[in-house]
C-alpha positions, 0 to 999 in steps of 0.5 A: 521462514517464520520463527516459532514463537510457541516457546515449545522446545528448542524449535527455531522455525514453525513448520510451514506445512502445520498452521497452528490450530489455535492462536492464530490471531498472533500471526498477524503479520503480512497483511498488515505490512501491505496495508502500511505500505500501501496507505501513503500521505498522498491517500490521506489526502485523497480521502481528505479532499473527498470528505471536505468537498463531499462530507460524508456522502462518499463513505460508502465507497470507502467501505467498498474499497476496502472490500476490493483490496481484500480480493486482490490481496488474497488472490495475490496470496492464494497463488503463492499458497496453491501454486508454490510459484511467485506472482513473477513466475506467473506472469512469465507463463502468460507470456514474454510481454508480461516481462517487458511491461513490468521490467520498464514499469519498475524501473520508471516508478522505482525512480520516481516514487523514491524521491516522492516517498522521501520528500513525503516523509521529509515534510512532518520532519521539516515542520517538527524540526524546522531548523534542518532542511527538508531535502537532508530530511528526505535523504536521511529518511531514504538512506536510514530506511534503506539500511535498515531493510538490507541488514534485517530479516522480515521479522525485524522489518514486520515488528517495524511496520507493525509499530507505525501501523499503530502510531498512525491508526491511534493518531488518526482515530483518536482525532477522528474522535476528537472532532466529534463524528455525526453518526447520523449523517455518517450512517446516511453516508453508508448508503450508496450516492454520487454527488454531483461532480463526485464521480472520479472522486468516487471512483479514486476513493475505491481504487486509490487507498492501499492500492499500489504495486505492494499489493503484488508484494503480499505474497512474497511477505507470506513466504517470508512470513513462513506460509508456504503451503495451502495448509496455511491458507485460513491463516492467510484469509484471516491476515488479510482480512483483519488488515483491511478492516484496519485499513478501513477504519483508518479511511473512515477516520480520515474522511471523518476529519475532512468532513467535520473539519473542513466540509463545514468550515469550507476550508480548502486543502493543497492537492499532494502530500502538502496537504497534510501540513494545511490540516495540521495548521486547521487542528493547531487553530482547532486544538492547540500545538499538542494536538498538532505535533501528535498529527504530525507524529502520525503523518510521518508515521504514515509516510515512513511506513511507506517507504519502509514497505516499497524498499523491503516488498518491491525490491523482493518483486524486483529480485524475483523479476531478475530471477525469473528473466535470467531463467533461475528455476528452484527456490525463491527463498533468499531473494533479500540476499541477492544483488538484484534485491540490494540493487533495487534498494540503492535505485529506489534511493540513491539516484531519486535524490537528484529528483529532490533538487531537480524536480520531476522531468515533464517526460518522465512524469508522463511515463510514470503516470501512463505505466503506473496507471495500467498497473492495477488493471495488469494486477486484476486482469493477470489475477483473474486469467491465472486464478481461473487456470490449470496453473492453480488446483482446482479446488484453489481457483477463484469462485463466483465471489473472487472473480466477481470481485476481480472482475469489479476491481478490474473495470474500476481500475480501467476506468480510473487509468483511462482518466488518469492518462487523460488527465496527464496529456490534457496537463501537458 
């Protein structure tokens, strides 16, 4: 339950049935957690590369992408608030096949993602403090984040996420202003166009930034905040929209940096997280070491917020998955205290350390990529199914706007998933 922040009397807990009529802006938090978790170092590189190759031409795609994410996150949280059930309970009601898919996916995904996230967080730390090897920074990052999540309640976790997203937002937007964006070209970039050779980049920009398994965690974070009834629907929607508007500004800032620093100078970045180290070198040459260090701090804030968010949010999903698998009914409170939650924290942190030395085996990469490619279509399609069914009270079922956005999301992610799977086997 969310702690009372009004200071009235001795109430320690905010009544979940009575959202405040004023001061709702002060309650914003779960959406920021979801947005900060979904935007990782890889997303930043993808946005930078789009800007470096096509300038401002795909700016409109970044805006559309945020609208798509608002619809997906809102749908997930609306199901929680309207039904009193969780996404895992909803998926289970659709058939046993959902449990098979999700169970295999979350285990493979967590093993590979753990190593990827720890490595990404280690990159800026190793650049700032090269005396410590990359692998040690990776192990320290994963371990300390796991300990923090295990020992702290949701409120402290949310505050930490707000701090890191604040740092990354200020740093990235500040650098975007420093490079002096071309306002005229930026406004032109809001007009939908698809330059030659940009189709996949366009779809990726719409679907990629902020779009991960953690979107399904949003409803759990909403519940952890103390929002548990339909009365909180308005607060949740405000929280969701504000957070993804912030994400949109953040993504636009990254695209501006790519367009102004890289596109005009025809500088190519490395793919993957290391592309941000290439940008760091460009920034140091252009603006000096101070700006370079500030950027690396923002890079670290971006990467570590993704670790914290995944360590907490996906562990909640796994704990609820186990609860449903065992057929345990009743309240979903206290998932953070279960053995399943702690096991998945371990699974994300300790076994993936082996991949830091041995790399990712090809077969595992194929399974990870294929299962991961289908998660966002799975989320979008099952949300359409659930939110238009009798499981949801009539007044909270999806209208034409929600159905339209979720339908567009599903189509988009299906195209992206097919492209991802084809690419995986083509590389093999």
